[in-house]
MIFI-588831 format. One line per field, with one value per residue (C-alpha): residue number from 1; residue in three letters; x, y, z. Coordinates in nm, 4 decimals. Example, Ala and Ser with C-alpha at 12.3 -4.5 7.8 and 13.67 -1.06 7.14 Angstrom:
! MIFI-588831
nr	(1,2)
rest	(ALA,SER)
east	(1.2300,1.3670)
north	(-0.4500,-0.1060)
up	(0.7800,0.7140)
END
This chain:
! MIFI-588831
nr	(1,2,3,4,5,6,7,8,9,10,11,12,13,14,15,16,17,18,19,20,21,22,23,24,25,26,27,28,29,30,31,32,33,34,35,36,37,38,39,40,41,42,43,44,45,46,47,48,49,50,51,52,53,54,55,56,57,58,59,60,61,62,63,64,65,66,67,68,69,70,71,72,73,74,75,76,77,78,79,80,81,82,83,84,85,86,87,88,89,90,91,92,93,94,95,96,97,98,99,100,101,102,103,104,105,106,107,108,109,110,111,112,113,114,115,116,117,118,119,120,121,122,123,124,125,126,127,128,129,130,131,132,133,134,135,136,137,138,139,140,141,142,143,144,145,146,147,148,149,150,151,152,153,154,155,156,157,158,159,160,161,162,163,164,165,166,167,168,169,170,171,172,173,174,175,176,177,178,179,180,181,182,183,184,185,186,187,188,189,190,191,192,193,194,195,196,197,198,199,200,201,202,203,204,205,206,207,208,209,210,211,212,213,214,215,216,217,218,219,220,221,222,223,224,225,226,227,228,229,230,231,232,233,234,235,236,237,238,239,240,241,242,243,244,245,246,247,248,249,250,251,252,253,254,255,256,257,258,259,260,261,262,263,264,265,266,267,268,269,270,271,272,273,274,275,276,277,278,279,280,281,282,283,284,285,286,287,288,289,290,291,292,293,294,295,296,297,298,299,300,301,302,303,304,305)
rest	(MET,ARG,ILE,HIS,ILE,LEU,GLY,ALA,ALA,ALA,GLY,GLY,GLY,LEU,PRO,GLN,TRP,ASN,CYS,ARG,CYS,SER,ASN,CYS,GLN,ALA,ALA,ARG,SER,GLY,SER,PRO,SER,VAL,ARG,PRO,ARG,SER,GLN,SER,SER,VAL,ALA,ILE,SER,THR,ASP,ASP,GLN,HIS,TRP,PHE,LEU,LEU,ASN,VAL,SER,ALA,ASP,VAL,ARG,SER,GLN,LEU,ALA,ARG,PHE,GLU,GLU,LEU,TRP,PRO,PRO,ALA,ASP,GLY,LEU,ARG,GLY,THR,ARG,ILE,ALA,GLY,CYS,LEU,LEU,THR,ASP,ALA,GLU,ILE,ASP,HIS,THR,SER,GLY,LEU,LEU,GLN,LEU,ARG,GLU,GLY,CYS,HIS,PHE,ARG,VAL,PHE,SER,THR,ALA,LEU,VAL,HIS,ARG,TRP,LEU,SER,GLY,PRO,LEU,PRO,LEU,THR,LYS,VAL,LEU,GLY,HIS,PHE,ALA,ASP,ARG,PRO,TRP,THR,GLU,LEU,ALA,LEU,GLU,GLU,GLU,VAL,GLU,LEU,PRO,LEU,PRO,SER,GLY,GLU,GLY,SER,GLY,ILE,ARG,VAL,ARG,ALA,PHE,GLU,THR,GLY,GLN,ASP,GLN,PRO,ARG,PHE,VAL,GLU,GLU,THR,GLY,GLU,ASP,LEU,ALA,GLY,SER,VAL,ILE,GLY,LEU,GLU,ILE,GLN,SER,GLY,GLY,LYS,THR,LEU,VAL,TYR,ALA,PRO,GLY,VAL,ALA,THR,LEU,SER,GLU,ALA,LEU,SER,GLU,ALA,ALA,ARG,GLY,ALA,ASN,CYS,LEU,LEU,LEU,ASP,GLY,THR,PHE,TRP,THR,ASN,GLU,GLU,PRO,VAL,GLU,MET,GLY,ILE,SER,SER,ARG,ARG,SER,LEU,GLU,MET,GLY,HIS,LEU,PRO,VAL,ASP,GLY,THR,GLY,GLY,SER,LEU,GLU,TRP,LEU,ARG,GLU,LEU,ASP,ILE,LYS,HIS,ARG,VAL,TYR,ILE,HIS,ILE,ASN,ASN,THR,ASN,PRO,MET,LEU,ASP,GLU,GLU,SER,GLU,ALA,TRP,GLN,LYS,VAL,ASN,SER,GLN,GLY,VAL,ARG,ILE,ALA,ALA,ASP,GLY,ASP,GLN,PHE,VAL,LEU)
east	(-0.1995,-0.0265,0.1010,0.1957,0.3537,0.1845,0.3685,0.6374,0.6945,0.5320,0.3212,0.4741,0.6517,1.0101,1.1010,0.8605,0.7497,0.8839,1.1864,1.5570,1.6917,1.9735,1.7390,1.4949,1.7754,1.9297,1.5952,1.5331,1.8746,1.8226,2.0707,2.0759,2.1119,1.7945,1.4905,1.1750,0.8786,0.5123,0.2972,0.2159,-0.0437,-0.0589,-0.2755,-0.3554,-0.5375,-0.5935,-0.7331,-0.5619,-0.9081,-1.0260,-0.7869,-0.8171,-0.6251,-0.4675,-0.4849,-0.5421,-0.2836,-0.3102,-0.0812,-0.3320,-0.4062,-0.0430,-0.0023,-0.2920,-0.1573,0.1736,0.0139,-0.1575,-0.3533,-0.5517,-0.6452,-1.0165,-1.1368,-1.1549,-1.5216,-1.6781,-1.6279,-1.5709,-1.5023,-1.2565,-1.0745,-1.0753,-1.2951,-1.2550,-1.0312,-0.9160,-0.7976,-0.5637,-0.6211,-0.7773,-0.4553,-0.4684,-0.1853,-0.3807,-0.7303,-0.7297,-0.6820,-1.0458,-1.1295,-0.9304,-1.1513,-1.4810,-1.5880,-1.8366,-1.7790,-1.8987,-1.6569,-1.6705,-1.4563,-1.3486,-1.2281,-1.2876,-1.5925,-1.3756,-1.2005,-1.5374,-1.6669,-1.3654,-1.3998,-1.7677,-1.7227,-1.3890,-1.2725,-1.6052,-1.4879,-1.7968,-2.0273,-1.8252,-1.7953,-2.1660,-2.2402,-2.0334,-2.0559,-2.1821,-1.9236,-2.0817,-1.8801,-1.8110,-1.6858,-1.4146,-1.4323,-1.1003,-0.9958,-1.2902,-1.2163,-1.4343,-1.4361,-1.4014,-1.6920,-1.6522,-1.8556,-2.1084,-2.1643,-1.9925,-1.7152,-1.3602,-1.1954,-0.9834,-1.0257,-0.9172,-0.8617,-0.7993,-0.5737,-0.4565,-0.1023,-0.1305,-0.3634,-0.3321,-0.5625,-0.5016,-0.4244,-0.7619,-0.9451,-0.9955,-0.8873,-1.1996,-1.0618,-1.2551,-1.1511,-0.9006,-0.9417,-0.9359,-0.7576,-0.4509,-0.4694,-0.2806,-0.4407,-0.3899,-0.4971,-0.5362,-0.6109,-0.5170,-0.3267,-0.0986,-0.0915,0.0041,0.0384,0.0174,0.1114,0.2228,0.1748,0.3288,0.3683,0.5051,0.5912,0.2654,0.1537,-0.1162,0.1469,0.3750,0.0876,-0.0034,0.3603,0.4118,0.1991,0.2849,0.4426,0.4872,0.5103,0.4875,0.5998,0.6210,0.9652,0.8886,1.1948,1.5439,1.5884,1.3617,1.5391,1.5277,1.2283,1.3773,1.7348,1.6184,1.4134,1.0871,0.9018,0.9211,0.8045,1.0185,0.9324,0.7686,0.5682,0.4360,0.3246,0.6066,0.8496,1.1957,1.3874,1.7312,1.8548,1.7750,1.4059,1.3778,1.1857,1.4928,1.6171,1.2830,1.2335,1.5652,1.4674,1.1388,1.1101,0.9135,0.9997,0.9243,1.0107,0.9590,0.9722,0.7023,0.5728,0.9267,0.9755,1.1791,1.4402,1.5126,1.8780,1.7994,1.6424,1.9953,2.1312,2.4871,2.4283,2.5299,2.1640,2.0597,2.3404,2.2480,1.8864,1.9693,2.2361,1.9537,1.7568,1.5012,1.3801,1.3271,1.0197,1.0152,0.7236,0.6495,0.7862,0.5828,0.5500,0.3616,0.2399)
north	(-1.5557,-1.5286,-1.1895,-1.1355,-0.8109,-0.7313,-0.4010,-0.2370,0.1035,0.4383,0.6179,0.5926,0.2637,0.1821,0.2811,0.5732,0.6468,1.0047,0.9773,0.9488,0.9279,0.6783,0.4123,0.4394,0.4271,0.1244,-0.0575,0.0126,-0.1187,-0.4457,-0.3788,-0.6705,-0.4270,-0.2238,-0.4425,-0.2966,-0.2592,-0.1873,0.0460,-0.0375,-0.3043,-0.6144,-0.9277,-1.1268,-1.4567,-1.7046,-1.9880,-1.9428,-1.9117,-1.5650,-1.2746,-0.9195,-0.6458,-0.3689,-0.0713,-0.1209,0.0396,0.1253,-0.1751,-0.4232,-0.5978,-0.7006,-0.7758,-1.0224,-1.1783,-1.2502,-1.4079,-1.7336,-1.7622,-1.4539,-1.5972,-1.6770,-1.9981,-2.3052,-2.3830,-2.1295,-1.9074,-1.5955,-1.5295,-1.3855,-1.4814,-1.1177,-1.1011,-0.7283,-0.4225,-0.2079,0.1485,0.3425,0.6787,0.8309,0.8822,0.7909,0.5372,0.3470,0.3628,0.3937,0.0191,-0.0244,0.0954,-0.1995,-0.4364,-0.3079,-0.6131,-0.7729,-1.0102,-0.9044,-0.7802,-0.5126,-0.1998,-0.0689,0.2797,0.5577,0.7787,1.0688,0.8628,0.7273,1.0824,1.1929,0.8909,0.9666,1.3355,1.4910,1.1558,0.9795,0.6177,0.4917,0.6481,0.5130,0.1623,0.1508,0.1335,-0.1853,-0.4032,-0.4292,-0.2611,-0.2205,0.0100,-0.0411,0.2565,0.1913,0.3924,0.4832,0.2607,0.0225,-0.3434,-0.5200,-0.8653,-0.8660,-1.0482,-1.2857,-1.2160,-1.4750,-1.2687,-1.5180,-1.4004,-1.4401,-1.4709,-1.1670,-0.8696,-0.5185,-0.1991,0.1306,0.3842,0.7250,0.7639,1.1174,1.3847,1.4879,1.5393,1.4410,1.7093,1.6563,1.7682,2.1434,2.3112,2.3532,2.3561,2.0396,1.7983,1.5550,1.2782,0.9458,1.0800,0.8557,0.5364,0.2238,-0.1172,-0.3608,-0.6990,-1.0005,-1.3677,-1.6880,-1.5031,-1.3303,-0.9618,-0.7700,-0.3921,-0.2175,0.1515,0.2729,0.6409,0.7577,1.1241,1.0769,0.8090,0.8451,0.6575,0.4901,0.3449,0.2444,0.0720,-0.1291,-0.2218,-0.3575,-0.6623,-0.7154,-1.0197,-0.8311,-0.4558,-0.3133,0.0467,0.3626,0.3793,0.6496,0.8738,0.8170,1.1707,1.4652,1.6696,1.3995,1.5326,1.8839,1.7742,1.5421,1.8235,1.6289,1.8528,2.1828,2.0048,1.7980,1.4446,1.5444,1.8149,1.5465,1.3339,1.0777,1.0235,0.9718,0.6494,0.7857,1.0426,1.1402,1.0816,0.8770,0.5517,0.3249,0.4521,0.3433,0.0303,-0.1325,-0.1398,-0.3243,-0.6922,-0.7895,-1.0905,-0.9212,-0.5507,-0.4399,-0.1115,-0.0676,0.2199,0.3186,0.6113,0.5514,0.8090,0.6375,0.5192,0.2123,0.0539,0.0021,-0.3173,-0.1952,0.1299,0.2238,0.2954,-0.0610,-0.2014,0.0220,-0.0955,-0.4639,-0.4530,-0.3720,-0.6811,-0.4720,-0.5791,-0.3557,-0.4979,-0.6159,-0.7359,-1.1016,-1.1092,-1.3356,-1.3741,-1.6382,-1.5692)
up	(0.6822,0.3478,0.2393,-0.1261,-0.2457,-0.5766,-0.6142,-0.4011,-0.5639,-0.5004,-0.7615,-1.1087,-1.0386,-1.1304,-1.3943,-1.4050,-1.7597,-1.7674,-1.5359,-1.6200,-1.2645,-1.2137,-1.0734,-1.3633,-1.6180,-1.4477,-1.4342,-1.8033,-1.8985,-1.7118,-1.4326,-1.1869,-0.8953,-0.9644,-1.0160,-1.1757,-0.9423,-1.0038,-0.7970,-0.4381,-0.3584,-0.1373,-0.1397,0.1753,0.2339,0.5133,0.3009,-0.0415,-0.1957,-0.0910,-0.1252,0.0002,-0.1817,0.0241,-0.2134,-0.5851,-0.8103,-1.1777,-1.2389,-1.0964,-1.4275,-1.4809,-1.1100,-1.1165,-1.4355,-1.2604,-0.9526,-1.0475,-0.7230,-0.8250,-1.1628,-1.2184,-1.0472,-1.2710,-1.1989,-1.4348,-1.7369,-1.5286,-1.1638,-0.9172,-0.5989,-0.4882,-0.1782,-0.1190,-0.1551,0.1365,0.0677,0.2968,0.1243,-0.1864,-0.3842,-0.7526,-0.7245,-0.4555,-0.6042,-0.9826,-1.0262,-0.9272,-1.2784,-1.4165,-1.2133,-1.3516,-1.5579,-1.3209,-1.0253,-0.6820,-0.4152,-0.1486,-0.1115,0.2295,0.3234,0.5719,0.5247,0.4079,0.1403,0.0271,-0.0068,-0.2115,-0.4388,-0.4896,-0.5701,-0.6777,-0.8212,-0.8897,-0.8985,-0.7210,-0.9825,-1.2735,-1.1278,-1.0490,-1.4211,-1.4596,-1.1492,-0.7939,-0.5713,-0.2282,-0.0025,0.3673,0.5663,0.8248,1.1454,1.3039,1.5962,1.5552,1.4860,1.2287,1.0690,0.6920,0.5253,0.2353,-0.0810,0.0453,0.3592,0.5862,0.8146,0.6858,1.0266,0.9394,1.1699,1.0734,1.2698,1.0908,1.2631,1.1516,1.0119,0.8758,0.7444,0.3827,0.0890,-0.2734,-0.5305,-0.6975,-0.3802,-0.3454,-0.0208,0.1920,0.5434,0.6238,0.8952,0.7403,0.9993,0.8152,0.5076,0.5530,0.7561,0.8437,0.8843,1.1706,1.0322,1.2606,1.2004,1.3802,1.6488,1.3947,1.3069,0.9937,1.0067,0.6700,0.6683,0.3230,0.4060,0.7347,0.8216,1.1731,1.4263,1.6154,1.9234,1.7135,1.4799,1.7680,1.9460,1.6351,1.5725,1.9259,1.8590,1.4928,1.3287,1.0008,0.9423,0.5902,0.6295,0.4183,0.2543,-0.0019,0.0318,0.1726,0.3105,0.3765,0.1074,-0.1634,-0.3632,-0.3763,-0.4453,-0.7248,-0.8773,-0.8731,-0.6259,-0.4440,-0.1274,0.1054,0.2071,0.5353,0.3607,0.1273,0.4233,0.4115,0.6971,0.5407,0.5973,0.6923,0.9403,1.2966,1.3563,1.0381,1.0237,1.0035,1.3387,1.4878,1.2828,1.3715,1.7409,1.6888,1.7772,1.4668,1.2508,0.9182,0.8944,0.5360,0.3463,0.0836,-0.1352,-0.2388,-0.4747,-0.7898,-0.6784,-0.3457,-0.3459,-0.1343,-0.4434,-0.5795,-0.4255,-0.4766,-0.2849,0.0681,0.1402,0.0507,0.2645,0.5591,0.5578,0.5163,0.7883,1.0314,0.9283,0.7423,0.3989,0.0966,-0.0742,-0.4331,-0.6425,-0.5711,-0.2154,0.0118,0.3879,0.5830,0.9354)
END
């Protein structure tokens, strides 16, 4: 399985268009220690011909342009190597890129039933896309393993299990008191005896996440904020990291404390907010993460399982 990081940053990217934090300023100025990053998305393939996207950010057009293996096939005027798109939530930074992929070409979209409902109503992506191209939707049930189909209908040999990593609803969804099961998931992806776990939104170190991580060869994990207080201290939110559904990296009970003990070849932080100090390769935070053998993802990183 090939894993290609299309985008490593959280919503807004790095630099974020309206942010003057030290990381954004350094990225704008071309600092070698703070590399620009686009919004979070990953591409995977087992045959280098059919690629599945894990979340589809608003930056998808430029991400595809930078990755030649996702350029249109050479045997026709138009076409795509995208075999399907898997969504881990309904957040705008993980779904709005579907609008950039509206110009024809058949591929399937996968999400939980709740995310599908939100993207058919409060944020009506399915209705909008239906006027442009065939986008059949497959709903993923929690804890049920399924094989991803190719656009032809044949099996891809890639098996996926969705598991819950938190419960949160996007800002565009009105509070209704509804059951939020399936609102934020991770994906356990298996092929050829190898396992990738993709969890860009993690609210807590749950047993479901720990179970998936035990058998993983590569873990792409939520690295949004460095500390729980970061959003408040930076003045970007009145809510702390945990209140926003993101387990912080540092501190007692943080993800790094857990991650450094795992026997996994590739342990990688993804979905990193532009304010996170570990994005600066001259910072103590960057050094602390790397000293544990954990990688801080950047656009273009690749892993082969």
